[in-house]
Each structure stands twice: as structure tokens, then as C-alpha cells.
C-alpha positions as CSV (number, residue, x, y, z in Angstrom):
1,X,0.0,0.1,0.0
2,X,2.8,2.4,1.0
3,X,4.7,1.7,-2.3
4,X,1.7,2.1,-4.3
5,X,0.8,5.4,-2.8
6,X,4.1,7.0,-3.5
7,X,4.4,5.5,-6.9
8,X,1.0,7.1,-7.8
9,X,2.2,10.4,-6.3
10,X,5.3,10.3,-8.5
11,X,3.7,9.2,-11.7
12,X,0.5,11.5,-11.4
13,X,1.9,14.5,-9.6
14,X,3.3,17.8,-10.9
15,X,4.3,21.2,-9.7
16,X,4.2,22.4,-13.3
17,X,1.0,21.9,-15.2
18,X,-1.1,24.9,-15.9
19,X,-3.6,26.1,-18.4
20,X,-1.2,28.8,-19.7
21,X,0.9,26.0,-21.4
22,X,-0.2,24.3,-24.5
23,X,1.3,20.8,-24.4
24,X,-0.4,19.6,-27.6
25,X,1.4,22.4,-29.5
26,X,4.8,20.7,-30.2
27,X,6.5,23.9,-31.5
28,X,5.5,26.2,-28.7
29,X,6.3,23.6,-26.0
30,X,9.6,23.0,-27.5
31,X,10.5,26.7,-27.4
32,X,9.8,27.0,-23.6
33,X,6.2,27.9,-24.0
34,X,6.9,30.8,-26.3
35,X,6.1,31.4,-30.0
36,X,2.6,33.0,-30.0
37,X,4.0,35.8,-32.3
38,X,5.9,33.3,-34.4
39,X,3.6,30.3,-35.3
40,X,0.8,30.5,-37.9
41,X,-2.0,28.4,-39.3
42,X,-3.2,25.4,-37.3
43,X,-0.4,26.0,-34.8
44,X,-2.3,29.3,-33.8
45,X,-5.4,27.3,-32.7
46,X,-5.9,27.7,-28.9
47,X,-3.1,30.1,-28.8
48,X,-3.8,33.4,-30.6
49,X,-6.6,33.4,-33.2
50,X,-5.2,36.4,-35.1
51,X,-2.2,34.2,-36.2
52,X,-4.4,32.2,-38.4
53,X,-3.5,34.9,-41.0
54,X,0.2,33.9,-40.7
55,X,1.8,31.2,-42.7
56,X,4.3,28.6,-41.4
57,X,7.8,28.3,-42.7
58,X,6.6,26.6,-45.8
59,X,3.7,28.8,-47.0
60,X,0.4,26.9,-47.6
61,X,-3.1,28.2,-47.3
62,X,-4.6,25.1,-45.5
63,X,-3.3,23.1,-42.7
64,X,-4.7,20.2,-40.8
65,X,-3.4,18.9,-37.3
66,X,-3.3,15.2,-37.1
67,X,-4.0,14.3,-33.4
68,X,-1.2,16.3,-31.7
69,X,-0.9,15.2,-28.2
70,X,1.2,16.3,-25.2
71,X,1.3,15.4,-21.5
72,X,3.3,16.1,-18.4
73,X,3.7,14.3,-15.1
74,X,6.1,15.7,-12.4
75,X,6.2,16.7,-8.8
76,X,8.0,19.1,-6.7
77,X,9.8,16.7,-4.3
78,X,10.4,13.1,-5.3
79,X,13.0,12.4,-8.0
80,X,13.4,8.9,-9.6
81,X,16.6,8.5,-7.6
82,X,14.9,9.1,-4.3
83,X,12.0,6.8,-5.2
84,X,14.6,4.1,-6.0
85,X,16.4,4.7,-2.7
86,X,13.2,4.4,-0.7
87,X,11.4,1.5,-2.7
88,X,14.1,-0.2,-4.9
89,X,14.4,-3.8,-4.0
90,X,17.9,-4.3,-5.5
91,X,19.4,-1.0,-4.2
92,X,18.0,-1.8,-0.7
93,X,18.5,-5.4,-0.7
94,X,14.8,-6.0,0.1
95,X,13.2,-9.4,0.1
96,X,9.6,-10.0,-0.6
97,X,6.9,-7.2,-0.9
98,X,7.7,-5.4,2.3
99,X,10.3,-2.6,2.5
100,X,11.2,-1.4,6.1
101,X,12.2,2.3,6.3
102,X,14.8,3.5,8.7
103,X,14.7,6.7,10.4
104,X,17.1,8.0,7.9
105,X,14.8,7.1,5.1
106,X,11.9,8.9,6.6
107,X,14.0,12.1,7.1
108,X,15.1,12.0,3.5
109,X,11.5,11.9,2.4
110,X,10.3,14.7,4.7
111,X,13.4,17.0,3.9
112,X,12.6,16.6,0.2
113,X,8.9,17.5,0.5
114,X,9.4,20.7,2.6
115,X,6.1,22.3,3.7
116,X,3.8,20.3,1.3
117,X,3.8,18.0,-1.6
118,X,2.1,19.7,-4.5
119,X,0.8,17.4,-7.1
120,X,-0.5,18.0,-10.7
121,X,-0.9,16.3,-14.0
122,X,-2.2,17.4,-17.3
123,X,-2.7,16.0,-20.9
124,X,-4.2,17.6,-24.0
125,X,-5.0,16.1,-27.3
126,X,-6.4,17.9,-30.4
127,X,-8.9,15.5,-31.9
128,X,-9.4,17.7,-34.9
129,X,-7.6,21.0,-36.0
130,X,-7.8,22.8,-39.3
131,X,-7.1,26.3,-40.6
132,X,-7.6,28.0,-43.9
133,X,-6.4,31.3,-45.1
134,X,-8.4,32.5,-48.1
135,X,-6.9,35.9,-48.9
136,X,-6.4,39.3,-47.2
137,X,-9.9,40.5,-48.0
138,X,-11.8,37.5,-46.8
139,X,-9.6,36.4,-44.0
140,X,-8.8,33.2,-42.3
141,X,-10.9,30.5,-40.7
142,X,-10.1,27.8,-38.1
143,X,-11.8,25.0,-36.3
144,X,-10.6,22.6,-33.6
145,X,-11.6,20.1,-31.0
146,X,-9.3,19.7,-27.9
147,X,-9.6,17.5,-25.0
148,X,-8.2,18.7,-21.6
149,X,-7.6,16.2,-18.8
150,X,-5.9,17.0,-15.5
151,X,-5.7,17.1,-11.8
152,X,-3.9,19.0,-9.1
153,X,-3.5,18.7,-5.4
154,X,-1.5,19.5,-2.3
155,X,-0.7,17.3,0.5
156,X,0.1,18.7,4.0
157,X,3.6,17.7,5.1
158,X,2.5,17.4,8.7
159,X,-0.1,14.7,7.9
160,X,2.7,12.7,6.1
161,X,4.9,13.0,9.1
162,X,2.1,12.0,11.3
163,X,1.6,8.8,9.1
164,X,5.3,8.0,9.4
165,X,5.8,8.6,13.2
166,X,2.5,8.5,14.8
167,X,1.6,10.9,17.5
168,X,5.0,10.8,19.2
169,X,6.1,14.1,17.5
170,X,2.7,15.8,17.9
171,X,2.0,15.5,21.7
172,X,0.6,18.8,22.8
173,X,0.5,20.0,19.2
174,X,-1.9,20.4,16.4
175,X,-1.6,18.5,13.2
176,X,-2.7,20.3,10.0
177,X,-2.5,23.9,11.3
178,X,-3.3,26.6,8.7
179,X,-2.0,24.5,5.8
180,X,-5.0,23.0,4.0
181,X,-5.2,20.0,1.7
182,X,-6.7,20.6,-1.6
183,X,-7.3,18.7,-4.9
184,X,-9.2,18.9,-8.2
185,X,-9.5,16.8,-11.3
186,X,-11.3,17.5,-14.6
187,X,-11.9,16.4,-18.1
188,X,-13.5,18.7,-20.6
189,X,-13.7,19.1,-24.5
190,X,-13.7,22.3,-26.3
191,X,-15.1,22.9,-29.7
192,X,-14.0,26.1,-31.3
193,X,-14.7,28.1,-34.5
194,X,-12.2,30.8,-35.2
195,X,-12.0,33.8,-37.6
196,X,-9.1,36.3,-38.3
197,X,-8.8,39.3,-40.6
198,X,-6.3,42.0,-41.4
199,X,-7.0,45.6,-41.2
200,X,-5.0,48.5,-42.5
201,X,-3.9,51.2,-40.1
202,X,-3.0,54.8,-40.3
203,X,-0.4,54.8,-37.5
204,X,2.5,57.1,-38.1
205,X,5.1,58.5,-35.7
206,X,8.2,60.6,-36.4
207,X,10.8,58.3,-34.8
208,X,9.1,55.0,-35.7
209,X,8.3,53.2,-39.0
210,X,4.8,52.8,-39.8
211,X,2.6,49.9,-38.8
212,X,0.8,49.2,-42.0
213,X,-1.7,46.7,-40.9
214,X,-3.0,44.8,-37.7
215,X,-4.2,41.2,-37.6
216,X,-7.4,40.6,-35.4
217,X,-9.0,37.3,-34.5
218,X,-11.5,35.6,-32.3
219,X,-12.5,32.1,-31.3
220,X,-15.9,31.1,-30.0
221,X,-15.8,27.9,-27.9
222,X,-18.5,25.5,-26.8
223,X,-17.4,23.5,-23.7
224,X,-18.6,20.0,-23.0
225,X,-17.5,18.8,-19.5
226,X,-17.3,15.1,-18.8
227,X,-16.0,15.0,-15.3
228,X,-15.1,17.3,-12.5
229,X,-14.1,17.0,-8.9
230,X,-12.7,19.3,-6.2
231,X,-12.0,19.0,-2.5
232,X,-11.0,21.4,0.3
233,X,-9.9,19.7,3.5
234,X,-9.3,21.9,6.6
235,X,-9.3,19.0,9.1
236,X,-6.8,19.1,12.0
237,X,-6.0,16.9,15.1
238,X,-4.8,17.9,18.5
239,X,-3.1,15.4,20.9
240,X,-3.0,15.8,24.6
241,X,0.5,16.3,26.1
242,X,0.4,12.7,27.4
243,X,-0.8,11.2,24.2
244,X,-3.8,9.3,25.8
245,X,-6.5,11.4,24.2
246,X,-7.1,13.6,21.1
247,X,-9.5,16.1,19.7
248,X,-10.1,16.3,16.0
249,X,-11.8,18.9,13.8
250,X,-13.1,17.2,10.7
251,X,-13.9,19.8,8.1
252,X,-14.0,19.3,4.3
253,X,-16.1,19.9,1.3
254,X,-16.0,17.9,-2.1
255,X,-17.9,19.0,-5.1
256,X,-18.2,16.7,-8.1
257,X,-20.1,16.0,-11.4
258,X,-19.4,12.8,-13.4
259,X,-21.0,9.7,-14.7
260,X,-20.3,6.0,-14.1
261,X,-18.0,4.7,-11.5
262,X,-16.3,8.1,-11.1
263,X,-19.4,9.3,-9.3
264,X,-21.1,6.0,-8.1
265,X,-18.9,3.0,-7.3
266,X,-21.9,0.8,-7.9
267,X,-22.6,2.1,-11.4
268,X,-22.5,-0.4,-14.2
269,X,-22.0,2.3,-16.9
270,X,-18.8,1.5,-18.9
271,X,-16.1,4.1,-19.7
272,X,-16.4,5.8,-23.1
273,X,-14.2,8.3,-24.9
274,X,-17.3,10.0,-26.0
275,X,-19.5,10.1,-22.9
276,X,-22.6,12.1,-22.2
277,X,-21.5,15.4,-20.7
278,X,-22.3,16.5,-17.2
279,X,-21.9,20.2,-17.8
280,X,-21.5,22.7,-20.5
281,X,-20.3,26.3,-21.1
282,X,-19.1,28.9,-23.5
283,X,-15.7,30.7,-24.0
284,X,-14.0,33.2,-26.2
285,X,-10.4,33.9,-27.2
286,X,-9.4,37.3,-28.5
287,X,-6.2,38.0,-30.4
288,X,-4.3,40.6,-32.2
289,X,-0.8,40.8,-33.8
290,X,1.2,43.1,-36.1
291,X,4.5,43.4,-37.7
292,X,7.2,45.9,-37.2
293,X,10.2,46.4,-39.5
294,X,9.2,43.1,-41.3
295,X,11.4,41.0,-39.0
296,X,9.6,41.8,-35.7
297,X,6.2,40.5,-34.6
298,X,4.1,41.5,-31.6
299,X,1.1,39.5,-30.5
300,X,-1.4,39.6,-27.6
301,X,-4.3,37.3,-26.7
302,X,-6.9,37.0,-23.9
303,X,-7.9,33.3,-23.8
304,X,-10.7,31.3,-22.2
305,X,-13.1,34.3,-21.3
306,X,-16.0,32.1,-20.1
307,X,-17.5,29.5,-17.8
308,X,-18.7,26.0,-17.4
309,X,-21.9,25.1,-15.6
310,X,-22.3,21.6,-14.1
311,X,-25.8,20.4,-13.6
312,X,-26.0,16.7,-14.3
313,X,-25.0,14.0,-11.6
314,X,-23.7,16.9,-9.4
315,X,-23.0,16.1,-5.7
316,X,-21.7,17.9,-2.7
317,X,-20.3,16.1,0.3
318,X,-19.5,18.1,3.5
319,X,-18.3,17.3,6.9
320,X,-18.0,19.8,9.7
321,X,-17.7,18.5,13.3
322,X,-15.4,18.1,16.3
323,X,-14.9,14.9,18.1
324,X,-12.9,13.9,21.2
325,X,-11.4,10.5,21.8
326,X,-10.2,9.4,25.2
327,X,-8.7,6.0,24.2
328,X,-9.6,2.6,22.8
329,X,-10.4,1.2,26.3
330,X,-12.8,2.5,28.9
331,X,-10.6,4.1,31.7
332,X,-12.7,2.6,34.5
333,X,-13.7,-0.9,33.3
334,X,-10.8,-1.4,30.9
335,X,-13.2,-2.9,28.3
336,X,-13.3,-1.8,24.7
337,X,-15.0,1.6,24.3
338,X,-17.1,0.6,21.3
339,X,-19.8,3.2,21.9
340,X,-17.2,6.0,21.7
341,X,-15.7,4.5,18.5
342,X,-19.2,4.2,16.9
343,X,-20.1,7.7,17.8
344,X,-16.9,9.1,16.3
345,X,-17.5,7.0,13.1
346,X,-21.0,8.4,12.7
347,X,-19.9,12.0,13.4
348,X,-17.2,12.1,10.8
349,X,-19.2,10.8,8.0
350,X,-19.9,13.2,5.3
351,X,-23.4,14.5,4.5
352,X,-24.1,14.0,0.8
353,X,-26.6,16.0,-1.2
354,X,-27.4,16.5,-4.8
355,X,-27.1,20.0,-6.1
356,X,-28.9,21.6,-9.0
357,X,-25.9,23.4,-10.5
358,X,-22.5,24.9,-9.8
359,X,-20.4,27.0,-12.1
360,X,-16.7,27.5,-12.6
361,X,-14.8,30.0,-14.7
362,X,-12.7,28.8,-17.5
363,X,-8.8,29.1,-17.1
364,X,-8.6,32.8,-18.1
365,X,-5.1,34.0,-19.1
366,X,-3.3,36.8,-21.0
367,X,-0.5,36.0,-23.4
368,X,2.0,38.5,-24.8
369,X,4.3,37.4,-27.4
370,X,7.3,38.7,-29.4
371,X,9.1,37.2,-32.4
372,X,12.3,38.2,-34.2
373,X,13.4,36.7,-37.5
374,X,17.2,36.5,-37.8
375,X,17.4,35.1,-41.4
376,X,19.2,38.1,-42.6
377,X,22.0,37.9,-40.0
378,X,22.8,34.3,-40.4
379,X,23.5,31.7,-43.1
380,X,20.4,29.7,-42.3
381,X,16.8,30.5,-41.1
382,X,16.4,31.3,-37.4
383,X,14.1,33.0,-35.0
384,X,13.9,34.1,-31.4
385,X,10.6,34.1,-29.4
386,X,9.6,35.5,-26.1
387,X,6.2,35.1,-24.4
388,X,4.7,36.2,-21.1
389,X,1.6,34.5,-19.7
390,X,-0.5,35.7,-16.8
391,X,-3.3,33.6,-15.3
392,X,-6.2,35.1,-13.6
393,X,-7.6,32.2,-11.5
394,X,-6.8,28.7,-10.3
395,X,-9.3,26.7,-12.3
396,X,-8.7,23.7,-14.6
397,X,-4.9,23.8,-13.9
398,X,-4.6,27.5,-14.2
399,X,-2.4,29.7,-11.8
400,X,-2.0,33.3,-11.0
401,X,1.9,32.9,-11.0
402,X,3.1,34.3,-14.3
403,X,5.2,32.4,-16.8
404,X,8.1,33.8,-19.0
405,X,9.2,31.8,-21.9
406,X,12.2,32.5,-24.1
407,X,13.1,30.3,-27.0
408,X,13.9,29.9,-30.6
409,X,14.2,27.9,-33.8
410,X,17.0,27.3,-36.2
411,X,17.2,25.4,-39.5
412,X,20.7,24.5,-40.5
413,X,18.9,22.0,-42.6
414,X,15.7,23.6,-43.9
415,X,13.6,20.4,-43.5
416,X,14.9,19.7,-39.9
417,X,14.1,22.5,-37.5
418,X,15.8,22.5,-34.1
419,X,14.0,24.1,-31.2
420,X,14.7,24.9,-27.5
421,X,13.7,27.3,-24.9
422,X,13.6,28.1,-21.2
423,X,10.5,28.7,-19.1
424,X,10.5,30.6,-15.8
425,X,7.7,30.9,-13.3
426,X,4.4,29.2,-13.0
427,X,4.1,26.1,-10.8
428,X,7.2,24.6,-12.4
429,X,9.8,27.3,-11.8
430,X,12.6,26.6,-14.3
431,X,12.4,24.2,-17.2
432,X,14.6,23.9,-20.3
433,X,12.8,22.3,-23.2
434,X,14.0,20.9,-26.6
435,X,12.4,19.8,-29.7
436,X,13.3,18.5,-33.2
437,X,11.0,18.1,-36.4
438,X,10.8,17.1,-39.9
439,X,9.2,19.7,-42.2
440,X,8.5,19.8,-45.8
441,X,5.9,21.7,-47.8
442,X,3.2,19.2,-47.2
443,X,3.9,17.4,-43.9
444,X,5.4,18.5,-40.6
445,X,6.3,16.2,-37.7
446,X,7.3,17.7,-34.4
447,X,8.5,16.0,-31.2
448,X,9.5,17.8,-27.9
449,X,10.5,17.1,-24.4
450,X,9.8,19.5,-21.6
451,X,13.1,18.7,-19.7
452,X,16.2,18.6,-22.0
453,X,18.0,16.4,-19.3
454,X,15.3,13.7,-19.2
455,X,16.9,11.5,-21.9
456,X,20.4,11.8,-20.4
457,X,19.7,11.7,-16.7
458,X,16.3,10.1,-16.2
459,X,16.9,9.2,-12.5
460,X,17.5,12.8,-11.4
461,X,14.5,14.4,-12.9
462,X,11.2,15.2,-11.1
463,X,9.0,15.7,-14.2
464,X,8.3,14.1,-17.5
465,X,6.8,16.2,-20.4
466,X,6.6,15.0,-24.0
467,X,4.7,16.0,-27.1
468,X,4.2,14.7,-30.5
469,X,2.4,16.5,-33.4
470,X,1.8,15.9,-37.1
471,X,0.4,18.4,-39.6
472,X,-0.6,18.2,-43.3
473,X,-0.4,21.3,-45.5
474,X,-1.8,22.0,-48.9
475,X,-3.1,24.6,-51.3
476,X,0.1,26.7,-52.3
477,X,0.2,30.4,-52.1
478,X,0.2,32.3,-55.4
479,X,2.7,35.1,-55.7
């Protein structure tokens, strides 16, 4: 049980994943979550709709994304090396299924975690994505369907210490304190129709070159939610100085909407990749971009303005009570204190009720991008990109911690782009990504890793991020 718990925490945890990152976009992910002012066509879907008016390196009017997918799993504490030290049978010389931890092992785990273990995971897959740039007068169109699946949680370090050492370290102290345990998980699918058009401008300034046109775009989204769950646990435990009694405040709230066994363990409904939704909503992306001095591009987008309303199979479970426990045995007769145990069990059970509806805002965020083409200064095509992303809530993997991405692309061989970038901020902190692709006028294949060291030092990393994307392009541009 102990091994399964921590293996699950390692594989399904992350301090990184956020809605400000686009894992299904192999080009942007490879360049440190930057490139919104550089990519175009189908690569702009879900990023900045105004960039539908821009071509990729090989100019084609139409592009189709072929099931691009990206995922990340990581955590803020447990590396593969630490996991192997604590659970590896060969390295520890363990026999059978049991692994005994020494006091040194426990200290290593607690020191690695710090105040709390923050967990998160996310995957995105574009089931369908297509763009078409007709001409400057008519504009460009796009359509996409993207699935977003993820979860996030924090685990109070004191409760972990309590499970490792029992009450010996908490006599006369409170377990839990002000640090709460929170979690959420979700699966929703967005259907989006996008449109972009270019407008001539009259901008003139004495010291600046004129900005001749501005690209403007918008995406209208319909959200179908298939599963959602969130929990807020503020429980705490107080032990008497002698350890023979305790007082516990059990206080938590869980809100969920789902079908099948996710909501009801007794359900016979089987899992489906196209289930009936339990909630719906709408969202809007707004984008703008313009070129300056031909080699510089600026872009800005405000994404996911909207909400999701959950109404089907929605449940709320609450518990808010304080219980006292004087011991397993009656202090006078010495017999088992069954009545007290039964009363505590009844007191801490959650009250479940159905709710008509609850609403959550989509992961709203602002993205500012800059791109610089360096072809004139080098013997091969190259570009530098910078993006700043600011989230405005904590829903669906979002975070208010800003992200700065700096990256670029070079093409020493025109058909084999090399990409790399660094990301700062967000829940992840620092990450150095890398990607490689194969690109010709009609087909593009992009692969990226979110941590450039993962292929070389797999035992030292705390996160795994990968992406794979294919695109087809056709209808050449007439000059």
C-alpha cells in the first residue's frame, strides 16, 4: 500500500502543469512555452486566433493537425533517484513485498517534501484542428476540438509526518495547522470556431516606422464537460501532552459531477471516450498581432473568457464536526470503548446531497508574445521568441503565478528544425525544453521534451513532459 501510494504520487503529480501552457502544440512547447508571435495556421489554434492569418515556414493556405498530443507528469519533491532509494528492491536488498524504512529514510522523504507535496498532472490532445487562409480580403478560418484532462492537489507535510511517526512528534501540538489539503480533477472538451482578418492602419510616428496593418482574430468555444471534482480539506488533530486522548476537527467539502463509477462505485456504466456530458459552457479567445520592420512581430491574446456550468449528476459532500477520543479502552472498566468508536465514526461521515448546479470560470489568461526573424543575419533560417503569460484564476490547472518563456528555432537543414527554450515561473519554476522536427511543404512532424536532461539523466528528474504532433499542409500560395 505504501509503495503504491508514493508510486502514484510520483507518476501522477506535478508542480508544473497549468492552463497557460499548450502541451499539444509541439512547436510552442519545445521553445519554452513561447512562440505565439511566431507560429501560424493550425499552430495558432488555442493560442492566438489572429495568427491564423500567418503562414508557417513553408507557406500553404490550408493546414490540418493530425492528433497532436502532449502530457506532463511531475512533482515538486520526489525524484526517480529518491524513489529508488526508498522503494528499490535491488538497491535496498529488500526481500518479498515489504520494505522497511529506517529513520534516515523517513528524514530524506520529509526533507525533500518541505512544507507540502504539490501534485498535478495534465494531458491535451487535439482530436481535430484545421485552418484555412483564403486571402487578405476574406480572412482566415479555423476549427478545432481539444480534450483537456488533468488534476492537481497539495498534501500537507504534517499529515505525512503523522503517518510515518504516529503521534510521538505531535504531543501537545496540532496536526494540520493553517495549511490545507486541496485537490481537483477534470476532463472537458472544447469545440472552437475561429476567424481572423487583417485591417489597414494609419499609424504614423516621427521616430518609428509605420505599422501598416493589424491582424485581429477571435475564437468562439463550446465546452462539454465530462468529469469534474474538487475537494477542500481543513481538518486538524490535537493530541494531549500525554498522548492518551485527542481532539479532531473534521472539516472538508467535495464537489463533483461525473458519470459511471467516477461518481457512483456501484454504477454499471462503462467508460467511453465520447460520454454524455455533465456540464456545458461557452468561452471566447481574442487575439491581435502586427509586424514591425518586417522582422519583428508583436502579439497579444486573452484566452478562455467564459465559464462551465455543471448540472447533471452533481454532488456536494460536507463534513464539519469536532470529536474527542479518550482512548480505545474505557478508563474505568478497561473494556473496549465501542460506543465511543461508533459515535466518532458516525460523526465524521460526510453528508451527501445533490445540487442543482454549480459554475466554474474557465482558465482565463493573458498571453503577450514577441518574435524576431534572424534570417538576414545568419546563413540559415532562425528566429527568437519571447512570451509572457499571466493567469487570472486557479481553475482547470490555471495559476496566477506568471510564466516567462524564451526560446527559438534554427534550421541548419531547412527540413529539420531544431527548437529549444527556457521557461520561468508558473508552478514549475525553471524548465529547459528541446524539440526536433521534420518539415516539408506538405508534412510536418514535431517532437519535444519538456526537460532537456530527461533523456540523459532520467533518474535525477522530477518531471516528464513529452509532445508529438503531425500536420498536413496543402493549397500553395500564389505570388
